[in-house]
N, C-alpha and C positions, 0 to 999 in steps of 0.2 A: 392682329399686329403680333410679327415674331419678337420673342423677346430673348435675348442675348444670355443662355445660360448663365453668365459672370455675374448678369445682374438681375436673377431671380432669388427669390426667399430662399436664405437655408432651409433642411429640411426638420431643422432642432433647434432648440430655443438656447440662451446663453447661460440661462437658471440651470437647464440639462446638462451642459456641459459643466457647469461647476459641481453640480452635484456626482457625475462621475468621475469626473478627478479628485475629489475628497475620497470619495469608497476607493477610489484604484490607490489612494495614499494611503488610507486609514485601515483601511482592511475589513471595513464592515460598514453596513448600512448605518447600524445604530450611531460608530463615532462618527461618520459623515453628519448624521443627522445634528448631533451633540455641536458638531463647529461650527455649522450652517447656521443653528438657532431654528433648524425645522423639525418636522414630527418625522418619525420613521417613515410611516408610509407615504410622505410627500417625496421623500428620497427616493425611496424605491420603485414607484410610479414614474418619476422624472427621467431615471435609468433607462426602466422599461420602455419609456415612449421614445426615449432617445437610440434603444437597441431595436425597435419597430422602423423610426423614420431610416435608420442606415443599414437596414436588414443585416445586421453583427451580433453575433451571441460575442457580448464585451466579456463577460463575465462568468465563472465555471461556480454556480454556486451547490457543488455535492459535496462541498467540505463543510469542516466547522467554520473556516473564515472562506470568504469567497475571493477570489484568485482571477488575474487575468488571465483570460483567453490569448492564444498569440495574436488573433486579432485585435484584442484590448490592448496589445502590450503596443502594439505600432497606431492604434487608433489616439492613445494616450498619450504617445510621443507628440503628435501633432496637436493634440487638444491642448497640452500644457503650453507649448508656443504661440497658440495662437491667443490661449487669456493671458498668459505674458504681457502680449502683443497690446492685447485692448484694455488689460490694465494701465502699460505705459501712456496710450494714447487718451485715458482718462486722466492722467497724471498731466499730462501737456494741456488738456484743455483747461484741467482749473488753473494751470499756472498762466494761461493768457487771458483766462478771466480774470484774474486777480492783477492784470496789468503785470509791471516790473516786479521781478524778486525782491523780496528785504532784506535778503542775506545772499551771499556766496561766500564759500568757504574754500578758502583756498593755501597749499601746502606748499612749502619750501623746503625742497630736498639736499642734503649736504651739499651738492654739485653748482649749487645755484649762485650765478654771479650777481649779486644782489641790487648793484646800483643801478643796470640793465633793467632788470625785470619789476624793481620796485618804481623805477622812471615811468616804466610803460602803463606799470598797474596804477599809478599817481594820475597818469592823463588820462585814463579811464576812468576812474570812478570821481575823479574831479568835476565831471560832466555828469555824472549820474548821483546826485544826493539820495535818490530814495531808495539807493540800493548798499547798505552795508558791508565794507569788506570784512572780513574776519580772516585771519593772518595764521598760521602756524607752521614750525619747523617741524621737521623729521628726516632721521638718517636712515641711511642704506635702502630696506625693503620698508621701512616704515610709513612713505609717502605711499606705495601703493596699496599697504593693508589699508589705509584710509579710506583711498578711493573705490575697493572694495567692499568696505563695510559701511560704506555710504557715508561718512562723515566728513567728507570733504568731495566739492564738486571738480577741482581740477588741480593737479600738483604740476609745479615746475623741478624736474629732474631728469637721470638720465635714461635714456628709453632703454625699455628692454623687452625684445622679440619676441622672448619665449613666453610671454605673459599674454593672455587672451582676451580679448572683449576690450581691448583700449583702443583710442586713437589719440595720434601725437600731431604733435607741428615739431620737426625738427629744427633749432634752433640755432646750433652753435656745435661745434666740433671741437670737444679739450682733453687737451694733454695728462694723465697723472703722473709726476714726474716722481722717481726716487730721490730724495733729497735728504744731506745734513748739513750741520752748520760746522765750518773748519775747526778742526781740533777733538773732533769728536773720535774719527777714526785714526787708529795710528798707522794709517799706511795709506798710499793715492799710486795706486798704480793700475789704473782706468780697465782696461777690461779684462784683466785680472781677479775683480774685482768680483763674486759669486754671492750665491745668499748662504752658503756654507761657512763663508770668512764673517759673514756680518752676525754668526748666530748668537756670539756672546754678547752681543750689543741692543739694547731694549729699541724694540720697536713701537712706535706710536700707530695706534689704529682706532679707527671710529667703530662706538660701540652702535649695535643695529636697534631702534628705535619701537622696532614691530614687538608685539605680545608675542606674537606667534612668528620669530624666525626664521627665514628657512635658510640652511646651509648655503654661501656663496663665499665665493675664494676673494678675499680682501688682500691679495698679497703677501698671505702671513708666510714668514719663516718658521718651518719648522723647528721647537727648541728652543725658541728664541723666547727671552723675557718680554711681556706685553704692556703696553699703556695705554687704556682705553680712555678715549675722549669723546662728548657729545658732538663735536663739530671742528672743521677745519680751522677755524680760527685759532682755536685753542691747542690744535696740532701743532698750527705752526708756529706759535709761541713757546711750545714744550721744544720743536726743533731747534729755534733760533737760540735757546740758552743751552745746547746741547745734552740734552735731558733723554732724548731719541732723537731716530732717524726716520722717515716713512714716507711715503706718497701724498703728494699736494698738486691740487689743479693749477694749471701753469699761469691762469690767469690773477692769481695771487701771488706769486711769487717772482713776478717778472722784473721788480727793481731790486730783490733782493738777490738775483740770480746775475744779474748786470753790476752789482757793487761787490759780487765775492762773501754777502750775506751767509749765501749758500751755495755747497756744492751740488750739481745733477751727477748724481752716481750712477745713471742710466747707459748700458752697455748692452751687446748682446744676450749676458746673463741675467739681465735686472731691465730688463726692455719699458718698463711702463706700460699704459695702456691708454687708448683714445677710447673716448665715450662721445656718444651724442647726446648733449643735454636740450630738453624736449618741453614742450607743454603736454601735458596727459590728461585725460578724462576717458569716463565710460563711454564706450560704442552703444552698449546694448541697454541705456536709459535714454529717458526725453530730457531736452534740457532749455530750460525757459528762454523768453527774449533776451535778456540780459546776458546768462551762460553763452547766448550765440554771437551774440554781437560782439561782446568781450573773445570769442577765440575768433574772429574776422580781424579784430585789433590786433590782436598777439601775431599772426599772420603776417598782416604788414608793418605793425611797427617792431618785430624782434627779429625776422627770418633772416639769416645773412649775418 
């Protein structure tokens, strides 16, 4: 009987791959043995079997520390990817065996239209009493940091195509408009209003909640005094009380713009910005059955 090569048994074992990866990462057989709770001879033998099975000299052992050969470096890159996939598959199997997840950790970002999102979450979790919803708030790059460090399963925030390894469901287009309360600015000349003319006036901006914030453009006017706030709700209050001017999402200020409590300062020099609000999760890790169901629910309940 002919056996497809794809279905045949691999010429090496998972244990041998793990020993090889540990030696490559740590630079010595002894360090790898300690990390894997194995003996030095067993790790050495596992790597030797892997080299024999593949027909490759994976390490150069001529120096004080072992070093990957050119073939070893290429093989290691594929081995690391394969081990990550195997670990993810193991995590997913454990989640399935346990049934529904006990908890989902969700972060609301600063741009989140909360009534819409909370209504969708309430409808979903109301039918799943076995899974506890843990909600948090983060601003600017904080939601992305929580995704990458593994402390959030899903975030609602502005989409950022420059960040890798993420999946998103685009939910809404949101305009961030520069606004001020009547009486704050001593002039009203439309298109002639430039960032330079706003320099003497306090600008209200969001503080980044990330522990390791990266430099981002937050519409800052160079040289202007600044007032930092944690969220757009507080920012709106300060602007309404003529303590500062700043950018606010359009869905938060429709009534104030209509009544004249706030003035839209947008012009070619101060264009504001349009953002895509999205549900975002890691694309490089497994998601349990409840997380998958929530993802489908959000696509149906909130998109558009």
